[in-house]
Phi, psi and omega in degrees: 000047180288151177182135179254115187244129174256131179243130178262113177110129179248042171270200183304310183294317181297320183292313183287329176296316178298318182299311183295317184287326174297319179298334179268008173096008181275149173274115190242135172233135177249131177249117185241127183286334181273165179281357178215168182272172173123344181063239181296344181264001180298143180295337182285351181217025185265112183281158180299138177087003182293127172222169175289158171269341181258145168299155192299325184287346178260354186239015178264167167287155191297326184244021177218082184294155175288155178304144183294338181273002175290146175290171183297324176245093184298152177282169178300319179296320179294322178297317180295320178297322178296314180295325177295321179294323177297312181297320179293314184297319184265014172071027183271326188308316181296346183261007180261130173254108183277161181050041184226072180291142174277113182278326184207142176231118183246128176291142175292146185305327182270005178074016184269001181163203186221151170249125183253140169256112187248125175279152179199179182303329183257019180102179183282149176220161181255136178228143178251143176219155178280326179225145176240126179239117180275112177237026182287347172081172183259006179238046184242346180241102183299141177254111177251128179298145177278073184295131172302138178085004184299324181293316177296321178301314181290320180299327180277004177106358178285159179233136178239117186227153166278155179304325180290346179262354181260089187251357184231105186299334182296342177296343180264353186298127176070012182248156174274119189243132168253131177247121185261129179109166185226015175284183184297319183296318179297314181293321177300313182295312179301319180296322185285331187255353186302331183278349184240344181280161173292323173201149176231119182233129176266135177245112192235123181280316181227134175276145174231167176284136174249140184254124175294148176299325176234111184285129187068019184061018183230302190271120177302130185301337182298331181288342179260325190244338185259048175211178183291328177296313179299320178290326181290346177291345181247137189286118174283168183302319182237114183270123180225159173056226184295329178294323176297323177293315182299329182254013176233249181300330182263018183300328180298326177292315179299313180296320179295321180297312180294321180295321181291320177295319179300316181295319180296315181296316181300318179290316184299318182270355180054049189296322180293322181295323180268001177073030184237027173288123183297335181073018178231160178293151179302330184294351176292349176298338180289350181275346180219275179197161172283131179243114182285153177287131173286131185305122177086000185297308185291331175295321179291324176295315182297325182277350181089000179293329171247117176282159186216122174244100183270159181054039183218161173213167180284120178271328181199138172262138179227164178307114176076006181200171178221138174262129184263164181293342178271007177094348181283149172243124186236150179292144182206115171256332185221126178244121182243124189249118169262063191253024171088198191219154171273133174261095183218159175233074186295341182283350179269146177298156183303320181296325178286319178300326180293337176272326183285327182234163178264188185296336179269001181087004178289135178287129178256086185235124175289128184055028180066014186226330189247114173281152182267135175076017177235100184297139169061031172237129180224165179229153167211145183090004177267047183209062182304134188204182174291333182237064186304319185290325178288319177299321179290319182293313178293326174299321179296320178293320177300317178294322177297320177296320180295312184292331181268007176079012180267004177220128179251133180280152172295172175300152185301322179298321179292320178294320179297319179296320179293320178297315179300315181298317182294315181294321179297318179295317178300315180301316184294315187277340182247358185065030179086001183264069182233026177052051177059037176085011184252357182256114182255009176305138359260027191260049180299311186288323176301318181294317177298318179302320178300313182295319180294321178295320178304323184268356185068034184234038180302148177298153175304145184303321182295327178291317180297320178295317179299326182289347172287331189255341181227171180298140174286121180259148177301322183295343177300336187256007180297335181289339188294308181295322179298316179293322178297316180295324178294319176298315181298320180290328183280000000 
């Protein structure tokens, strides 16, 4: 079972994929463009105030728990240290080549592998691999809006950055800062610099619901949203069992539950008083992602420490200021944008990209991992969810099953039909806001269940029942890799 596998990216997906495939006897190399591992948790792109959105027991790998002295919501630095400990323990670190971006990946003419052009400190070099697995993730290419006047703004000394490029809070000291966006990264950054900047103003085009870590200042949000019941409140493609009841005869219960949570959150955050009531139902969180409240954020908005321009965007940047779409002109020395990411695979040739994505740029991947008609190319981590690390870990096991012949794919026509069905459903339920087909929020557990069924490794029934009533823990899935290894050995 010899095989030389190249993995692009040393984030969560790249690390667990390397671990599983090394355990199965493959020769694995990871090419990481940053000087350290961690992906979104890398120190080279870690913005001030970054923490996990998940409590630690839900965001660990299944058989590698986080240190007991970690807080419930670990910091970005703690997450990177945790991932480094995972890589060290499972022998992955020596197989990572840092500061080595893959500039180009060309399929071999006979379909037997790939030739990579890898940049490095000593110049570019060519590498051959039998399999290429893209684990660079969907949060690796910052998306900055093309603001009119940006060049003049920069020439006059202004700075325009993505949140992932704003890694040193002192850069905001004494400066007038505009923070664009209302996602977690934007709110975290505004919250972190409000005390040292000359002014901090958020410019927000659309309001979304933010979820407190403790709803009503009492109940940890994980008990409502990070279990099968919480996931079942939103309609999956195929409704069965209790979920069919919740969205059928029992819909009044489901609606009442969401309405009561919405009312509690609105009162707790005093949204109407601060003018930040989204004016949409809470269930719209299923169209993108749950965004947790940054500690103290709404208090700073209420006190005026964080300024807020809602239903607005930057119309033009000028030296030392910005004109907004609502007609206001505000001071601006530094503009920080939490405006999302481009989902692209620029290292692939155009002909290959045309097979991997459709005309709209949506990724056409069976089970979020297998492109059609492209030999020996796979993906992992292209399934952003509430449990990114679990989706990536179970995905890595699924890939190990595929590569070792313990999993057979359906016919290509059947996979294409399934991809079409999935993308159409995503478009309908999110209004097209699904990160080019890579965002499976809030259906993390449903996706994991699909992968486990494919492998014949479904969780024990008692565990699945328990997960309806309590938080889904990473350790619930520790049995999966163990059972797979036992099958492989047997």
